[in-house]
C-alpha positions in Angstrom: 14.9 -39.9 -6.4 13.3 -36.6 -5.7 13.7 -33.9 -8.6 15.7 -30.8 -8.0 12.0 -28.8 -7.8 10.9 -31.1 -4.8 14.1 -30.8 -2.9 14.1 -27.1 -3.5 10.2 -26.8 -2.0 11.3 -27.3 1.8 14.3 -24.7 1.7 11.6 -21.9 0.1 9.5 -22.4 2.3 12.1 -22.1 5.1 12.9 -19.0 3.2 10.0 -17.7 3.0 8.5 -18.5 7.1 11.6 -17.7 8.8 13.2 -14.7 10.7 15.7 -12.7 9.1 18.1 -10.7 11.1 17.3 -6.8 11.7 19.1 -4.4 9.4 21.0 -1.7 11.6 20.0 1.7 13.3 21.6 3.4 10.3 19.6 1.8 8.0 16.6 2.0 9.9 16.8 6.2 10.0 18.6 6.3 6.5 15.1 4.8 5.2 13.1 6.9 7.6 14.9 9.9 5.7 14.9 8.9 2.3 10.8 8.4 2.7 10.6 12.0 4.0 12.9 13.0 1.0 10.4 11.3 -1.1 7.0 12.2 0.5 7.8 15.6 1.5 9.0 17.9 -1.8 6.4 18.3 -4.3 8.2 17.6 -7.4 9.0 14.5 -6.1 6.2 13.7 -4.8 4.2 14.3 -8.0 5.6 11.1 -9.2 6.2 9.1 -5.9 2.5 9.3 -5.5 1.4 7.0 -8.3 2.8 3.9 -5.9 0.8 5.4 -2.9 -2.1 5.3 -6.1 -1.5 1.6 -6.5 -2.0 1.0 -2.7 -5.2 2.9 -2.8 -6.7 1.7 -5.9 -5.8 -2.1 -4.9 -7.4 -1.2 -1.3 -11.0 -0.3 -3.6 -10.2 -3.9 -5.3 -9.3 -6.2 -2.2 -11.8 -4.9 -0.2 -14.7 -5.0 -2.8 -13.4 -8.7 -3.3 -13.5 -9.8 0.5 -17.4 -8.0 0.8 -18.7 -10.3 -2.8 -18.8 -7.6 -4.3 -17.6 -8.4 -8.8 -14.3 -6.7 -9.7 -14.6 -5.9 -13.2 -11.3 -3.6 -13.3 -9.0 -1.2 -12.5 -7.4 1.6 -14.1 -4.4 4.0 -12.8 -3.7 7.5 -15.0 -1.0 9.2 -15.2 -2.1 12.6 -13.0 -1.8 9.7 -10.2 -5.8 9.2 -9.8 -6.9 5.8 -10.6 -10.5 4.1 -10.6 -11.3 1.3 -9.4 -15.3 -0.4 -10.8 -17.0 -3.4 -8.9 -20.4 -4.8 -9.7 -23.0 -5.2 -7.1 -25.3 -3.1 -4.3 -24.9 0.5 -4.6 -24.8 0.7 -1.0 -24.9 -1.7 2.3 -21.8 -2.2 4.1 -19.9 -3.6 1.3 -20.2 -0.6 -0.9 -19.5 1.4 2.7 -16.2 -0.8 3.3 -14.9 -0.6 -0.5 -15.7 3.2 -0.6 -13.3 3.9 2.5 -10.3 1.3 1.7 -9.1 3.5 -0.5 -7.4 6.2 1.6 -6.6 4.0 4.5 -5.2 1.3 2.7 -1.6 2.7 1.9 -1.5 3.5 5.7 -2.9 -0.2 6.7 -0.3 -2.1 4.4 2.6 0.5 5.7 1.2 -0.7 9.2 1.2 -4.4 8.5 4.5 -4.3 7.0 6.1 -3.1 10.1 4.3 -5.2 12.0 6.4 -8.1 9.9 9.2 -6.2 9.4 9.2 -6.1 13.8 8.9 -9.6 14.1 12.1 -10.0 11.1 9.6 -11.9 8.6 11.8 -9.3 5.6 11.4 -12.2 3.0 7.5 -12.8 3.9 7.0 -8.9 3.5 8.7 -9.2 0.3 7.0 -12.0 -1.4 3.3 -10.9 -0.4 3.8 -7.9 -1.8 4.9 -9.5 -5.3 1.7 -12.0 -4.5 -0.4 -8.4 -4.6 0.8 -6.9 -7.2 1.1 -10.2 -9.6 -2.9 -10.1 -8.5 -3.6 -6.6 -9.2 -2.2 -7.0 -12.3 -4.8 -9.5 -13.8 -8.1 -6.5 -13.2 -5.6 -3.6 -14.8 -7.7 -2.0 -17.8 -5.0 0.5 -19.4 -1.5 0.8 -20.5 -0.6 3.4 -17.9 -1.5 0.9 -15.4 0.0 -2.2 -16.5 3.4 -0.2 -16.7 3.0 1.3 -13.6 2.3 -2.1 -12.0 5.0 -4.0 -13.9 7.4 -2.1 -12.4 6.4 -2.0 -9.2 6.4 -5.7 -8.7 9.5 -6.1 -11.2 11.3 -4.2 -8.2 10.0 -6.2 -5.9 10.5 -9.7 -7.5 14.3 -8.8 -8.7 14.8 -7.5 -4.7 13.5 -10.3 -3.2 15.5 -13.2 -5.3 18.6 -11.6 -6.4 19.7 -9.3 -3.6 21.3 -9.5 -0.5 19.7 -9.9 3.3 21.5 -6.3 3.8 19.9 -4.4 -0.2 16.8 -6.5 1.1 16.5 -5.2 4.5 16.7 -1.4 3.5 14.7 -1.8 0.8 11.3 -3.2 2.5 12.1 -0.6 5.5 12.1 2.4 2.5 8.9 1.1 0.9 7.4 0.1 4.8 8.3 3.8 6.3 7.1 5.7 2.2 3.8 3.7 3.2 3.6 5.0 6.5 4.4 8.7 5.5 3.2 8.6 2.1 -0.5 7.4 3.2 -0.6 10.4 5.8 -0.5 13.4 2.5 -3.7 12.5 0.6 -6.1 13.1 2.9 -4.5 16.3 3.7 -4.7 17.0 -0.2 -8.4 15.8 -0.4 -8.8 18.8 2.4 -7.3 21.3 0.6 -9.2 20.4 -2.6 -12.6 20.1 -0.8 -11.8 23.5 0.8 -11.5 24.8 -2.2 -14.7 23.7 -3.6 -13.1 20.7 -5.6 -12.9 16.8 -5.2 -16.9 16.8 -4.5 -17.3 13.3 -6.0 -14.0 11.9 -3.6 -14.0 8.7 -1.7 -15.4 10.9 1.1 -17.8 12.6 -0.3 -19.6 8.9 -2.1 -19.4 8.1 2.0 -21.4 10.8 2.9 -24.1 9.7 0.6 -23.8 6.2 1.2 -24.2 6.7 4.8 -25.7 10.2 5.9 -22.6 10.9 8.1 -21.1 14.3 6.5 -18.3 14.1 4.7 -15.9 15.6 6.8 -16.7 12.8 9.6 -15.3 10.3 6.8 -12.4 12.7 6.1 -11.1 12.7 9.7 -11.5 9.0 9.7 -8.6 8.8 7.1 -6.6 11.2 8.8 -6.8 9.2 12.1 -6.2 5.9 10.6 -3.0 7.5 8.5 -1.5 9.5 11.5 -2.4 6.2 13.9 -0.7 4.2 11.7 2.3 5.8 11.4 2.8 6.6 14.9 1.9 2.6 15.4 4.1 0.9 12.8 7.0 4.1 13.4 7.2 2.7 17.0 7.3 -0.7 15.9 10.0 -0.1 13.1 13.0 2.3 15.9 11.7 -0.6 18.5 14.5 -2.4 20.2 17.0 0.8 18.4 
C-alpha cells in the first residue's frame, strides 16, 4: 500500500503543471491600478522598492552562477540599496552579464511571469517565485536582507498553499504588474542621479569601465529592456480581455 506522501505526489505534480482559469477583467484591471498606486507615489515606492531590490540583486546573483562565477553573498539594505559579491575574473563576458543583470532583472522577471499567466500557469508562477526566494535566502549575509526575503517568501508560500484560486490569481497578477511597472522606475532614478553627478559606481558605470562603452548607452539598454518588457508583458496580461 502506497504511503500518503507517495499518493499525493501525482496530485502535486498535476497542480504544478496544470493550468488555472483566467481571472475576470476586473481583477486584471484592478491589479494594474494597484501596481501603479504602489510604484508612482514616492512615499509608497520608498517601501515597495525593497521588492525591486530583491529582484535586482537576485538577478546579479543568478547570472553570476550561470556564468560560472562563485557567488559569495548578497546584502539588502533598508535604504533599498543592495550589494551582490561574486568571485571570478574581474573582466570578461561573465562579469559583463552579471553587472548588466541587475537593472534588467525585475522587468525580465515580470515579462516571464506575464508569459506564464498568459498560459494559465498561475500555480507554477507562485511556486517558481517561492523557490527562487528560498534559494536567494541561503546567500543573504545581513539581518535586514534575511527579514526582507523571509517576508516576501512567506507571502508567496502562504498564498500558494492556503489561498483560494481567485486570491492566488489576483496576487500573481498584482506581483507581475508590479515587476513590470517597478522595473521602469529605477533606470530613470539612476539617470537623475547621474545627471547630478552622483552614482559614479553604478552598474552602468561599472559596465562602461568593463566594455569601454559609454555609461549612457548602458543606461539606454536598461530603459529599452524595461519599457519593452512592460509593453510586451502588458499585452500578454491584457490579451483576450
